[in-house]
C-alpha positions in Angstrom: -2.7 -57.7 26.0 0.0 -59.7 23.9 -0.6 -63.0 22.6 2.3 -66.0 22.7 2.9 -66.6 19.8 6.4 -65.4 20.0 7.8 -69.0 18.8 5.9 -69.4 15.6 5.3 -65.0 14.9 6.5 -64.8 11.4 7.5 -68.0 10.1 6.2 -68.3 6.5 4.6 -71.0 6.3 3.4 -73.6 2.6 -0.5 -75.4 3.1 -0.8 -78.0 0.5 -4.2 -78.7 0.7 -7.0 -79.6 -1.6 -10.2 -79.4 0.7 -11.5 -76.2 0.5 -12.9 -75.6 4.3 -9.5 -77.0 5.9 -7.0 -75.0 3.7 -9.5 -72.4 4.9 -9.1 -74.0 8.7 -5.0 -74.1 8.4 -4.9 -70.6 7.4 -6.6 -68.8 9.8 -5.3 -71.2 12.4 -1.9 -70.3 10.9 -2.3 -66.9 11.2 -3.5 -66.9 13.7 0.0 -68.5 15.7 1.2 -65.4 13.6 2.7 -67.5 10.7 2.8 -66.0 7.4 0.8 -68.2 5.1 2.2 -68.6 1.4 -0.7 -70.5 -0.7 -3.0 -72.6 0.2 -1.6 -74.7 -3.1 -3.6 -77.5 -4.1 -1.8 -78.9 -7.1 1.8 -81.1 -6.3 3.3 -78.3 -8.8 2.1 -75.9 -7.2 4.5 -77.3 -3.7 7.3 -77.4 -6.2 7.0 -74.0 -7.5 6.9 -72.4 -4.1 9.9 -74.5 -2.7 12.0 -73.2 -6.0 11.0 -69.3 -4.9 12.6 -69.8 -1.2 11.8 -68.2 1.6 10.0 -70.5 3.4 10.3 -71.8 6.7 8.3 -75.3 6.4 5.1 -77.1 4.7 1.9 -78.9 5.9 1.2 -80.4 2.9 -1.7 -82.8 2.4 0.0 -86.5 1.0 -3.0 -86.6 -1.8 -3.5 -83.4 -3.6 -6.3 -83.7 -6.6 -4.6 -87.6 -6.6 -1.2 -86.8 -7.6 0.2 -87.9 -3.9 3.4 -85.7 -2.9 5.8 -88.4 -2.4 6.7 -87.8 -6.2 8.4 -84.0 -5.0 9.5 -84.8 -1.1 12.6 -85.6 -2.4 13.5 -81.9 -3.8 12.0 -80.4 -0.6 13.8 -82.6 1.4 16.8 -81.7 -0.7 16.1 -78.1 -0.2 15.8 -78.7 3.7 12.7 -77.8 3.7 10.9 -78.4 7.5 8.0 -80.7 6.0 4.7 -82.2 7.9 2.7 -84.6 6.6 -0.7 -83.8 6.9 -3.6 -87.4 6.5 -6.6 -88.7 7.0 -4.8 -91.8 7.6 -2.2 -92.5 10.7 -0.3 -95.3 10.0 3.4 -94.7 9.2 3.3 -98.0 6.8 1.8 -96.5 4.1 4.4 -94.5 3.3 7.0 -95.0 1.3 10.4 -96.3 4.2 12.2 -93.0 3.4 9.3 -91.0 4.2 8.0 -92.4 7.5 10.5 -90.7 9.6 8.9 -87.0 8.6 6.7 -85.5 10.6 3.1 -85.8 10.4 -0.3 -85.1 11.9 -3.4 -86.9 11.2 -6.3 -85.1 10.4 -8.9 -84.1 11.7 -6.2 -82.5 14.1 -7.4 -80.1 16.8 -5.7 -76.6 17.2 -3.9 -77.7 20.1 -1.9 -80.3 18.5 -1.0 -78.6 15.2 0.3 -75.6 17.6 2.7 -78.1 19.1 3.5 -79.1 15.6 4.7 -76.7 14.4 6.6 -75.4 17.4 8.3 -79.3 17.2 8.9 -79.0 13.3 9.4 -75.5 12.1 11.2 -73.9 15.3 14.9 -74.7 16.1 15.1 -75.1 19.6 18.6 -73.6 21.2 17.4 -73.9 24.8 15.2 -76.2 26.8 12.3 -74.5 27.5 
């Protein structure tokens, strides 16, 4: 029996989350989708360091990591053309700086189906209509 992981299979996704249980759940679910998880990391500086190493297909980034907001490093991540999904306990775009409001966003708590759909929409380049 094969699973339907073809769209996300083998993608290297950085997870930045400072809540241990949420980080573990994200890691488990992403691995279930066929992704290779980088991290999880829990500090903004670690996010930038992992991005600089390269080889990432995308990143799931919590807005607030140990009291530091991810917004400080987003310009560098965007300049590297890293595909980003912001995760937050708040689903109100007006709480984010205007230049980042168009980034993909997933409110916590999220379910597996919503996470998969967001990952596919953000990290996978579709060549065809399906």
